[in-house]
C-alpha positions as CSV (number, residue, x, y, z in Angstrom):
1,X,7.7,-27.3,16.7
2,X,6.0,-25.9,13.8
3,X,8.2,-25.8,10.5
4,X,7.6,-22.5,8.7
5,X,9.6,-21.4,5.6
6,X,8.9,-17.7,4.8
7,X,8.6,-17.4,1.0
8,X,8.9,-13.6,0.9
9,X,12.1,-11.6,0.7
10,X,10.6,-9.0,3.4
11,X,8.4,-9.8,6.4
12,X,4.9,-8.1,6.1
13,X,3.8,-5.8,8.9
14,X,0.1,-5.1,9.7
15,X,-0.4,-1.4,9.6
16,X,-3.4,0.8,10.3
17,X,-2.6,4.4,9.2
18,X,-3.8,7.0,6.7
19,X,-2.4,6.9,3.2
20,X,-2.6,9.6,0.5
21,X,-2.0,8.7,-3.1
22,X,-2.1,10.2,-6.5
23,X,-1.6,8.8,-10.0
24,X,1.7,9.4,-11.5
25,X,0.3,11.7,-14.2
26,X,-2.1,13.7,-11.9
27,X,-2.2,16.2,-9.1
28,X,-5.5,14.8,-7.6
29,X,-4.8,13.5,-4.1
30,X,-7.0,10.5,-2.8
31,X,-7.0,9.1,0.6
32,X,-7.2,5.5,1.9
33,X,-6.2,3.2,4.8
34,X,-2.8,1.3,4.8
35,X,-3.3,-2.3,6.0
36,X,0.1,-3.9,5.5
37,X,3.7,-2.9,4.6
38,X,6.8,-4.6,3.7
39,X,10.2,-3.8,2.2
40,X,8.8,-4.7,-1.2
41,X,5.1,-3.9,-1.1
42,X,2.2,-2.1,0.4
43,X,-1.6,-2.8,0.5
44,X,-4.3,-0.3,1.3
45,X,-8.1,0.1,1.3
46,X,-9.8,2.8,-0.8
47,X,-13.1,3.7,-2.5
48,X,-11.9,2.8,-6.0
49,X,-10.3,-0.1,-7.9
50,X,-7.0,0.5,-10.0
51,X,-5.8,-1.5,-12.9
52,X,-2.7,-3.6,-12.6
53,X,0.3,-1.8,-13.8
54,X,-0.9,1.7,-12.9
55,X,1.9,3.9,-11.3
56,X,1.2,6.0,-8.2
57,X,2.9,8.2,-5.6
58,X,1.8,7.3,-2.0
59,X,2.4,9.0,1.4
60,X,2.1,7.0,4.6
61,X,1.0,9.2,7.5
62,X,1.4,7.0,10.7
63,X,0.0,8.2,14.0
64,X,2.8,6.8,16.1
65,X,6.6,6.8,16.0
66,X,7.0,3.2,15.4
67,X,6.6,3.7,11.7
68,X,8.2,6.8,10.1
69,X,6.4,8.9,7.4
70,X,7.2,7.6,4.0
71,X,6.7,8.7,0.4
72,X,7.1,6.1,-2.3
73,X,6.5,5.3,-5.9
74,X,4.4,2.2,-6.4
75,X,3.0,-0.1,-9.2
76,X,-0.5,-1.7,-8.7
77,X,-0.6,-5.4,-8.6
78,X,-4.1,-5.9,-8.1
79,X,-7.3,-4.5,-6.7
80,X,-9.9,-6.8,-5.0
81,X,-13.5,-5.8,-3.9
82,X,-14.1,-6.0,-0.2
83,X,-17.6,-6.8,1.4
84,X,-18.0,-3.2,2.5
85,X,-17.9,-1.8,-0.8
86,X,-14.3,-0.6,-0.7
87,X,-11.3,-2.2,-2.6
88,X,-8.1,-3.6,-1.2
89,X,-5.2,-2.4,-3.4
90,X,-1.9,-4.4,-3.4
91,X,1.3,-2.8,-5.0
92,X,4.9,-3.2,-5.3
93,X,7.2,-0.4,-4.1
94,X,9.3,0.8,-6.8
95,X,11.3,3.5,-5.1
96,X,11.2,5.7,-2.0
97,X,11.3,9.4,-2.3
């Protein structure tokens, strides 16, 4: 039997749904693709990189009833470039709206 000790406080779920987001001090709405979600964080792909520490408001727009729509305030942890020219943004969830 494999012995695996989960180090995270929350299990991460793979997700594939649309996400909209805006900077905390802006009304400009951007779009991306949510790739994973947990009780403490979220990751998504988008066309731009964002600096660590940046505050955003996100809205998840799932296409099935397994995941309800969600609005949250997040803080960017990192943005990593991907081979296709987009960026993967990882963030912590600070609060739900």
